[in-house]
C-alpha positions as CSV (number, residue, x, y, z in Angstrom):
1,M,-0.1,0.0,0.1
2,D,3.1,2.2,1.3
3,S,4.4,1.4,-2.4
4,V,1.3,2.6,-4.2
5,D,0.9,5.6,-2.1
6,G,4.4,6.6,-3.3
7,L,3.3,6.0,-6.8
8,L,0.4,8.4,-6.7
9,P,2.3,11.4,-6.4
10,I,5.3,10.6,-8.9
11,G,2.5,9.6,-11.2
12,F,0.3,13.2,-11.0
13,G,4.1,14.7,-11.4
14,L,4.4,13.3,-14.6
15,L,0.8,13.9,-16.0
16,C,1.8,17.7,-14.5
17,I,4.5,17.5,-16.8
18,F,2.4,16.2,-19.7
19,L,-0.2,18.5,-19.3
20,I,2.4,21.6,-19.2
21,N,3.7,20.5,-22.6
22,F,0.5,19.9,-24.0
23,F,-0.5,23.5,-23.2
24,V,3.1,25.0,-24.6
25,V,2.8,23.7,-27.9
26,A,-0.9,24.7,-27.5
27,K,0.0,28.5,-26.8
28,F,2.7,28.8,-29.6
29,S,1.3,27.1,-32.4
30,F,-1.5,29.4,-31.8
31,A,0.6,32.7,-31.4
32,R,2.5,31.3,-34.2
33,L,-0.5,31.5,-37.1
34,R,-2.6,34.5,-38.4
35,K,-6.5,34.5,-39.1
36,E,-4.5,35.0,-43.0
37,H,-2.6,31.8,-42.4
38,V,-5.8,29.8,-41.0
39,E,-8.1,31.1,-44.0
40,D,-5.5,30.0,-46.3
41,M,-4.8,26.5,-44.6
42,D,-6.2,23.4,-47.6
43,I,-5.7,20.3,-44.7
44,L,-8.5,22.5,-42.3
45,L,-12.2,21.4,-43.0
46,E,-14.6,24.5,-43.1
47,K,-16.2,23.6,-40.1
48,D,-12.6,24.2,-37.9
49,R,-11.6,27.1,-40.4
50,E,-14.7,28.2,-38.9
51,F,-13.8,27.7,-35.4
52,L,-10.2,28.8,-35.6
53,L,-11.4,32.0,-36.6
54,K,-13.4,32.6,-34.3
55,L,-10.5,32.1,-31.8
56,Y,-8.8,34.9,-33.6
57,Q,-11.3,37.4,-33.3
58,N,-11.0,37.7,-29.7
59,P,-7.1,35.9,-29.3
60,E,-6.7,37.5,-25.5
61,Y,-8.8,34.9,-24.0
62,F,-7.6,31.8,-25.6
63,L,-3.5,32.8,-24.6
64,N,-4.6,33.9,-21.2
65,T,-6.2,30.6,-20.5
66,T,-3.0,28.6,-22.1
67,Q,-1.5,30.8,-19.7
68,F,-2.9,30.0,-16.9
69,L,-3.2,26.7,-17.1
70,I,0.1,26.1,-17.6
71,L,1.2,28.3,-14.6
72,F,-1.6,25.9,-12.7
73,F,-0.1,22.8,-13.3
74,I,3.7,24.6,-12.9
75,L,2.5,24.8,-9.6
76,A,1.1,21.9,-9.3
77,L,4.0,19.8,-10.2
78,A,6.6,22.1,-7.8
79,G,4.1,20.6,-4.9
80,T,4.1,17.8,-5.6
81,G,7.7,18.0,-6.4
82,T,8.6,19.4,-2.9
83,F,6.8,16.6,-1.5
84,V,8.3,13.6,-3.1
85,F,11.7,15.3,-3.0
86,D,11.4,16.0,0.3
87,N,10.8,12.4,1.1
88,I,13.5,11.0,-0.9
89,V,15.6,14.3,1.0
90,D,14.8,12.6,4.6
91,R,16.0,8.9,3.8
92,I,18.9,10.6,2.2
93,V,19.9,12.4,5.8
94,A,18.4,9.4,8.1
95,V,21.0,7.0,5.6
96,L,23.9,9.3,6.0
97,N,23.1,9.8,9.7
98,I,23.3,13.5,8.8
99,H,21.5,16.0,10.9
100,S,22.6,19.3,9.5
101,T,20.6,22.3,8.8
102,W,22.5,23.2,6.1
103,M,23.1,20.5,4.4
104,H,19.1,19.7,4.6
105,L,18.9,23.2,2.7
106,V,21.8,21.9,0.1
107,L,20.1,18.7,-0.8
108,D,16.5,21.0,-0.9
109,I,18.1,23.4,-3.2
110,I,19.6,20.5,-5.5
111,L,16.0,18.7,-5.8
112,L,14.6,22.0,-6.5
113,L,16.9,22.8,-9.4
114,L,16.0,19.3,-10.6
115,I,12.7,20.2,-11.1
116,S,13.0,23.3,-12.9
117,L,15.3,21.4,-14.7
118,I,12.5,18.6,-16.0
119,V,10.0,22.0,-16.4
120,L,12.7,24.3,-18.5
121,I,13.4,21.0,-21.1
122,F,9.6,19.1,-21.0
123,G,7.4,22.3,-20.0
124,E,9.7,25.0,-22.2
125,I,12.5,24.4,-25.1
126,V,10.6,21.1,-26.4
127,P,7.1,22.0,-26.5
128,K,8.1,25.9,-27.7
129,A,9.5,24.6,-30.2
130,L,7.1,22.1,-31.4
131,G,4.3,24.4,-31.2
132,L,6.6,27.4,-33.3
133,S,8.3,25.0,-35.6
134,F,4.7,22.9,-36.7
135,P,1.8,24.9,-36.1
136,T,-0.7,23.7,-38.6
137,K,-0.1,20.6,-36.9
138,Y,-1.4,21.3,-33.7
139,V,-3.3,24.3,-33.7
140,N,-6.5,22.2,-34.3
141,T,-6.8,19.4,-32.1
142,Y,-5.1,21.7,-29.1
143,S,-7.1,24.7,-29.5
144,R,-10.3,22.6,-29.1
145,I,-9.0,20.9,-26.0
146,V,-7.8,24.8,-24.8
147,V,-11.4,26.1,-25.2
148,A,-13.0,22.7,-23.6
149,A,-10.4,23.6,-20.6
150,G,-11.0,27.1,-20.9
151,K,-14.7,26.9,-19.7
152,L,-13.5,25.3,-16.1
153,V,-11.6,28.0,-15.2
154,Y,-13.2,30.9,-16.7
155,P,-14.2,33.2,-14.1
156,F,-10.6,33.2,-13.4
157,I,-9.5,34.2,-16.6
158,W,-12.6,37.1,-16.6
159,I,-11.1,38.3,-13.3
160,A,-7.6,38.1,-14.1
161,S,-8.3,40.3,-17.4
162,K,-10.6,42.7,-15.8
163,I,-7.8,43.5,-12.9
164,S,-5.0,43.4,-15.2
165,N,-6.8,45.6,-17.5
166,V,-7.6,48.1,-14.7
167,I,-3.7,48.4,-13.4
168,L,-3.3,49.1,-17.3
169,G,-4.8,51.9,-17.2
170,F,-2.8,53.2,-14.9
171,Y,0.1,53.5,-16.9
172,K,-2.1,54.4,-19.9
173,T,-2.0,51.7,-21.9
174,K,-3.3,48.5,-23.2
175,Y,-3.2,44.6,-22.5
176,L,-1.4,43.4,-25.8
177,T,-0.7,39.8,-26.6
178,E,1.8,38.1,-29.5
179,L,-0.6,38.3,-31.8
180,D,-0.5,42.1,-32.1
181,L,3.1,42.9,-32.3
182,V,4.1,45.2,-34.8
183,Y,7.2,45.1,-36.1
184,S,9.7,48.5,-37.3
185,E,11.4,48.6,-40.6
186,E,14.9,47.9,-38.7
187,E,13.2,44.7,-37.1
188,I,11.6,43.2,-40.5
189,R,15.0,43.7,-41.9
190,M,16.7,41.9,-38.9
191,M,14.2,38.8,-39.7
192,I,14.8,39.2,-43.5
193,S,18.9,38.6,-43.1
194,R,18.4,35.9,-40.4
195,S,15.7,34.2,-42.6
196,H,18.3,34.4,-45.8
197,E,20.9,32.8,-43.5
198,E,18.9,29.9,-42.2
199,G,17.8,28.7,-45.5
200,Q,14.1,29.9,-45.7
201,L,14.5,32.8,-48.3
202,D,17.0,32.6,-51.1
203,Q,19.2,35.7,-52.1
204,V,17.0,36.9,-54.9
205,E,14.1,36.8,-52.5
206,S,16.1,38.4,-49.6
207,E,17.6,41.1,-52.2
208,L,14.2,41.6,-52.9
209,I,12.4,42.0,-50.1
210,D,15.5,44.5,-48.9
211,N,14.8,46.3,-52.4
212,V,11.2,47.1,-51.3
213,F,12.5,49.3,-48.5
214,N,15.1,50.8,-50.4
215,F,12.5,51.8,-52.7
216,V,10.2,53.8,-50.7
217,D,13.0,56.2,-49.5
218,R,14.2,56.9,-52.8
219,M,13.8,60.1,-54.8
220,A,14.0,60.4,-58.7
221,K,16.8,62.6,-58.8
222,E,19.1,59.0,-57.4
223,V,18.2,57.5,-60.3
224,M,17.9,59.5,-63.1
225,V,20.0,59.8,-66.1
226,P,22.0,62.5,-65.3
227,R,21.0,66.1,-68.4
228,Q,24.5,65.5,-70.0
229,D,24.1,61.6,-70.4
230,V,20.4,62.2,-71.6
231,D,20.4,61.7,-75.8
232,C,18.0,64.2,-77.2
233,V,16.3,65.2,-80.8
234,F,15.8,68.7,-81.5
235,V,12.9,69.9,-83.4
236,E,15.1,72.1,-85.7
237,D,16.9,69.5,-86.5
238,G,14.7,67.7,-88.2
239,Y,13.8,63.8,-89.7
240,D,17.2,62.9,-90.7
241,E,19.3,64.7,-87.9
242,A,16.3,62.5,-85.2
243,M,17.4,59.2,-87.8
244,K,21.2,59.8,-87.1
245,V,20.7,60.2,-83.8
246,I,18.3,57.4,-83.0
247,R,20.6,54.8,-85.1
248,S,23.8,55.9,-83.0
249,K,21.9,54.8,-79.6
250,V,20.4,52.2,-78.2
251,H,16.8,54.0,-76.9
252,T,12.9,53.6,-78.1
253,R,12.3,56.5,-76.6
254,Y,13.6,60.3,-77.1
255,P,13.1,63.7,-75.3
256,L,12.2,66.0,-78.1
257,C,13.8,69.6,-77.4
258,V,13.5,73.2,-78.9
259,E,16.9,75.1,-78.6
260,D,18.3,73.0,-75.8
261,K,17.7,70.5,-72.9
262,D,15.7,73.2,-70.9
263,H,12.6,73.0,-73.2
264,I,11.5,69.5,-73.6
265,I,8.3,69.7,-74.9
266,G,7.3,65.8,-75.7
267,L,9.2,62.4,-76.7
268,V,9.6,61.1,-80.0
269,H,9.2,57.1,-80.0
270,I,10.9,55.4,-83.0
271,K,7.9,53.4,-83.9
272,D,6.0,56.5,-84.6
273,L,9.3,58.0,-86.6
274,M,9.3,54.3,-88.4
275,E,5.3,54.1,-89.0
276,R,4.9,57.8,-89.9
277,P,7.7,59.3,-92.0
278,N,6.2,61.9,-93.8
279,Q,4.3,63.9,-90.8
280,A,7.7,63.4,-89.3
281,R,9.4,65.0,-92.2
282,K,6.9,68.2,-92.0
283,D,7.7,68.6,-88.8
284,L,8.9,66.1,-85.6
285,R,6.3,67.6,-83.3
286,N,3.6,65.9,-85.8
287,I,4.7,62.6,-83.7
288,K,5.6,63.8,-80.1
289,R,3.9,61.8,-77.5
290,D,3.1,63.1,-73.6
291,I,6.2,63.0,-71.6
292,L,6.0,63.5,-68.1
293,T,7.4,66.4,-66.0
294,V,8.6,65.3,-62.2
295,P,10.5,67.8,-59.1
296,E,13.8,65.8,-58.5
297,V,12.5,65.4,-54.8
298,M,9.6,63.0,-56.2
299,K,9.5,59.5,-54.3
300,L,10.0,56.4,-56.9
301,S,6.5,55.1,-55.2
302,T,5.1,58.2,-56.3
303,L,6.4,58.6,-59.7
304,L,5.9,55.0,-60.1
305,Q,2.2,55.5,-59.6
306,Y,2.1,58.6,-61.6
307,M,3.2,56.5,-64.7
308,R,0.8,54.3,-64.2
309,T,-2.2,56.4,-63.9
310,R,-1.0,58.2,-66.9
311,R,0.4,55.7,-69.2
312,I,3.8,57.8,-70.0
313,Y,7.0,55.7,-68.9
314,L,9.4,58.6,-69.6
315,A,9.4,61.7,-67.3
316,V,11.8,64.9,-66.9
317,V,13.4,65.8,-63.9
318,V,13.6,69.4,-63.1
319,D,15.2,70.8,-59.9
320,E,13.8,74.1,-57.7
321,Y,14.6,76.5,-60.9
322,G,12.8,74.4,-63.8
323,G,16.0,73.6,-65.4
324,M,16.5,70.2,-66.5
325,V,18.2,67.9,-64.5
326,G,18.2,64.7,-66.0
327,L,15.5,61.7,-67.3
328,V,13.9,58.9,-65.1
329,G,12.1,55.9,-67.3
330,L,10.4,53.0,-65.9
331,E,13.3,50.9,-66.5
332,D,15.1,52.8,-63.8
333,I,12.5,52.5,-61.3
334,I,12.3,48.7,-61.8
335,E,16.2,48.4,-61.2
336,E,15.7,49.9,-58.1
337,L,13.9,46.6,-57.1
338,V,15.0,43.9,-58.8
339,G,19.1,45.2,-59.7
340,D,20.4,46.7,-62.5
341,I,19.4,45.5,-66.0
342,Q,22.0,45.1,-68.6
343,D,20.8,46.0,-72.0
344,E,22.1,43.7,-74.3
345,H,24.0,46.7,-76.3
346,E,25.4,48.3,-73.0
347,P,29.2,47.4,-72.2
348,H,28.8,44.5,-69.6
349,L,30.8,46.5,-66.4
350,P,29.3,46.1,-62.7
351,A,28.0,49.4,-60.9
352,T,29.9,48.2,-57.9
353,M,33.1,45.7,-57.7
354,S,35.0,44.5,-54.7
355,Y,38.5,42.5,-54.6
356,A,40.1,39.9,-52.3
357,D,43.0,43.0,-51.1
358,G,40.1,45.2,-49.8
359,S,39.8,48.1,-52.8
360,F,36.3,48.5,-54.2
361,E,35.2,49.8,-57.7
362,F,32.6,51.8,-58.7
363,D,30.7,53.6,-61.4
364,G,30.5,57.1,-60.5
365,K,26.6,57.1,-60.4
366,V,26.5,54.9,-57.7
367,L,24.6,56.4,-54.2
368,V,26.8,57.2,-51.7
369,D,24.4,55.0,-49.0
370,E,25.3,52.3,-51.3
371,V,29.0,52.9,-51.1
372,E,28.5,53.1,-46.8
373,E,26.6,49.7,-47.1
374,I,29.4,48.1,-49.3
375,M,32.4,49.4,-47.5
376,N,30.9,49.9,-44.2
377,I,32.0,53.5,-43.5
378,E,30.0,56.6,-42.5
379,I,30.0,59.5,-44.9
380,D,29.3,62.3,-43.2
381,N,28.0,66.1,-44.8
382,S,27.8,64.7,-47.9
383,D,25.4,67.1,-50.0
384,S,25.8,64.5,-53.5
385,D,23.9,61.8,-53.9
386,T,26.1,59.8,-55.8
387,I,30.0,58.3,-55.0
388,G,31.2,60.3,-58.4
389,G,28.8,63.6,-57.0
390,Y,31.1,63.3,-53.5
391,V,34.6,62.7,-54.9
392,F,33.9,65.9,-57.1
393,G,33.4,67.4,-53.8
394,L,36.5,66.4,-52.4
395,L,38.7,67.5,-54.7
396,E,37.6,71.1,-54.8
397,R,38.0,71.2,-58.9
398,T,37.4,69.9,-62.0
399,P,38.8,66.2,-61.6
400,I,41.1,64.3,-64.4
401,V,42.1,60.6,-64.9
402,G,44.4,59.7,-62.2
403,D,43.3,62.0,-59.4
404,T,43.5,60.7,-56.1
405,V,42.0,62.1,-52.7
406,D,42.1,60.6,-49.2
407,A,39.1,60.2,-46.7
408,H,38.0,57.3,-44.0
409,G,40.8,54.9,-44.3
410,Y,40.6,54.9,-48.1
411,T,42.4,56.0,-51.2
412,F,39.7,57.5,-53.8
413,E,41.3,57.4,-57.2
414,V,39.2,58.5,-60.5
415,T,39.9,55.8,-63.6
416,Q,37.5,57.6,-65.6
417,M,36.1,60.8,-67.1
418,Q,32.8,61.3,-68.9
419,G,32.9,65.0,-70.0
420,Y,33.0,67.0,-66.3
421,R,31.6,63.9,-64.9
422,I,33.6,61.3,-62.9
423,S,32.3,57.8,-64.8
424,R,34.8,55.4,-62.4
425,I,36.4,55.4,-59.1
426,K,38.9,53.3,-57.4
427,V,38.8,52.0,-53.8
428,T,42.3,51.5,-51.9
429,P,42.8,51.1,-47.9
430,I,45.3,53.3,-47.2
431,L,47.9,50.9,-45.4
432,V,49.5,52.1,-42.0
433,E,52.8,50.6,-41.6
434,E,53.6,49.2,-38.7
435,P,56.6,50.5,-36.8
436,T,60.1,48.6,-37.0
437,E,61.5,47.1,-33.9
438,E,64.3,49.9,-33.9
439,E,61.5,52.8,-34.1
440,N,59.9,50.9,-31.3
441,E,63.4,50.9,-29.3
442,E,63.6,54.8,-29.9
443,A,60.2,55.5,-28.9
C-alpha cells in the first residue's frame, strides 16, 4: 500500500509535466499563426476553419487561458515535487546520519534545481519548439481541448483580465498579446537577414525584399540619368538628323527639345518615326508624345504610380528653378527593385566591384548610401547623392583621370571621366605601416 501511495504523487507529477507540455504547444502553435494563415490552410475542414477564425477574433482569451493552465500545472508540479523530494531528502539524511540544517537545505536546493531543469526541458524548450515549428499540425486539435478546459477556469480568466486592464489603465496602455506585436522596418530587415541565413529565403528573395524598403526612400534625382547623359532629338534638326541620333544610340524613346534641353516639349518614339515618316519629315512635333515632368525630390513610389495612371513611362526631372537635370524611365525605377538590368547593347561592367585585397571599384553614379553599406563606412556631410559627386566635392576642382583623394581610411582614385563627370572610381584602403623594432626602441 505504501508503494502505491508513493507512486501516486510521481504519477501525478508526470501528468503535470505532460499537461504543461501540451498547453505550451497549444499556446505557441496558436501564436505562431495569424488569421490569414488559417484562411489559406487547405488541410482544414470548413467547420474547423470557422472554429479557429472565431478564436482569432479574440486571441487574448485563448492565450490567457493557456497561460493560466500552464502556471497552474507548474505550481501543481512544484507542490508534488516538493512532497516527493522531501521524503527522498529525509531518507538520504537518515541513511547518511546527517543532522545538519545546512546540509538539508543544500539537498533541497539541488532537488529544486532538478525540478526546474525538468520543467525547462519538457515544459518549455521542447514544446515551444514544436509549437513554433509545426503550428498547423497542432493548432486545430489542441485548440479544441484548450477551449474545453478554459470553460472550467473561465471565472479566473475573466477576473485576471479585468484586474489587469485596470492596472494597465494607470500606465495608459492596454494589454497586448504576441499577435498584436508590430515590427519596425529595422526589425523586419533583421528577420529577413536571419531567414536568409537559415535558408528560409534565397538570395534573390532576400534582396528583393530589402530593395522594397530602400525603394520607398528613393527620390527621382537618385536614379535619374543625369542631364549630360540624356540623348535628345531637336525640332530644329529635323527628321534626318533625328534618324542619325537614333541609329547611333540604343533607346526607343527620346525627349523632343526646342533649342536646348531645358525646353522639352514631349518625346519621340522610334516606332512613330518608322511608321509615320511623312509627318515626321514635315515637323517632328507631328509625332510627339506626352512626357511627364516631375520634381527631383519626388519619391519613386509616387512617380511609379504617376506613370501607371498616366500610362507615360518617361519623365523629365527638373530642379527648383525649372531647369532640366535628368531623365527617369520605367526601367530605372524597376532596377531599384530587381537590381541592374544590363541591356544587350551596354558594356557589361558591374556598377560595384570588390576585390580580395579590400579595394573596390564603383560607377560614378552609384549612390553614396550604397557605398556606405558596401564599404561599412559612414560618409558625413555629403551634399552629393552619388559617389562621383562626392569625390568631385572632395577634389574642389575639375577632376582628371588619375586624381586621388584620401578619406575615411581609403584612397579614392578617378579612373574614368565622361566630360566633366566622374564615371569610374577605384577605392583602395590606406595601409598603415607598422613601426619597426628599431623605431619601437627609439620610442
